N, C-alpha and C positions, 0 to 999 in steps of 0.2 A: 334462492335459486338452485335446483339440483340441475347439471348438464351432465347428459350421458351420450358417449359416442355410440354411434349404431351402423351397422353394414346398410339395413335394409329397413323401409317403414313399416310401422305395425299395419294391420287390417283396419284399424280406426282411423289411422293416418292418411291411409289411403283412400278410405271412404269419405272422410271429411274433405280430403283435398277435391276429389272428383265433383264433389257437391260445389266447389269454390267455380266453379267453370266458367267463366264470364264470355270467354272465345279471345278475349283479349290477350296482349304479349303478359310474360311473367318473366319473373329474373330470378333465378336461383343463385343463392348465397349459398356455395360450399365451404364450409370448414373442415379442413382434412388431416387427419391422423397417420400417419405411415408406418408401416411396419418397419424395424430394423432391416430385415432380411425377407423377401418376399416369401411367402408361403402357399405356394399351390394346392387347391383343395383334392386334386388327382395325385399329388403326392412327386411331381416330377423335380428331379434335380436343377437348382437356379445356382446361379452367382448373383442375379438381378437382387438389389437394395427393393424394398417394399416402394421409394418413391420413383426408382426407375421402371419398375412392373405399373404401377399405376400411370404412368408418363406415356407406355403404349397404350392403355386405355384409353385415356385423355387426348390424344392425338387422332385416333379414329372416330372418338365421340366429337371432337369439334367438328371433323370433316362433315360427320352425320349431319349434325344439327344446321350447319352452313348448305347443307343441300336441302335441307328442309325449310330453310330461310331464317334461322335464328343466328344469334353469332356470339361469340366467345367475346365478352364485356372487358372482364379484366380477370388477371391472373397474377398471383405473387406468393413467396415466402411471406412467413411470419418471422418478424425481427424482434419481436417484445409486444407487452401487453402496456400501455401508457395510463389507463384509465381502468380500476377493477382488479381482480387477481382471479387467476385462474391457475388449478396445481399443475397440470400439465398439460400445456397450450398446442393447438394446431400447429401444423407444420407448414400448410399453405391455406392459400383460400383462391378462391374464383367466385367470379358471376356470371352465367350461362342465361342469355336472353332466348328463350322459347317463343315463338309466333301466338301458342297458346299452349293450355293446358294438355288440350286434346292430341297436339304435335309432340308433346314430350313423352306424353302415353304412346303414341304411333311408335318413335322414336324406341322405347327402352322396350318396346315388346315385340319388336320384330326380330328375325333369324341374325340380322348382321350385329346386332345391339347383342346377342345371346352370346356370338362369337367372342366379342372382345370381354366381357362382362367377367370371364376368368383373371384376367390381368388387374380390373379393380380391386375386386374380392382378394387375389395374392399381394398386393400393395397395400392396402387399407387395414389399419388398425381399427379404424371407426370412422366417423363423420357426423357432423351435424348440418344438414340441408335446410335451407330457411327460403319459402317463397315469400318475394315482395313483388310488388307493381309499381309502375311509376305513377306518381298523382296524377 
């Protein structure tokens, strides 16, 4: 099994995800790896750590998801790996519930999301995002 952190989904991943939209709630498992120091694409000077920059994004994103009928189910720090081996583990995990894949798409394509996305990119070294559903 090969694991590669990324910032954005590939076109193929987006197409496959859109074809899976059942209109039912989805639960996105976020495995997050932060940069040591935030790095903004516009080159702005900052003393923020990657985790601090991502937290700006995370608070705003959580508000948007709540307003759209979703919720933050869980968020916590990774403290270690109990089973298996990961060379460079993630720093944090979160599970966000969206009312549907379509709602998630509306949020992530909004102007408000575009404004906060810079903090996400500045803070993240990469992530794994896994779509799940309740049985």
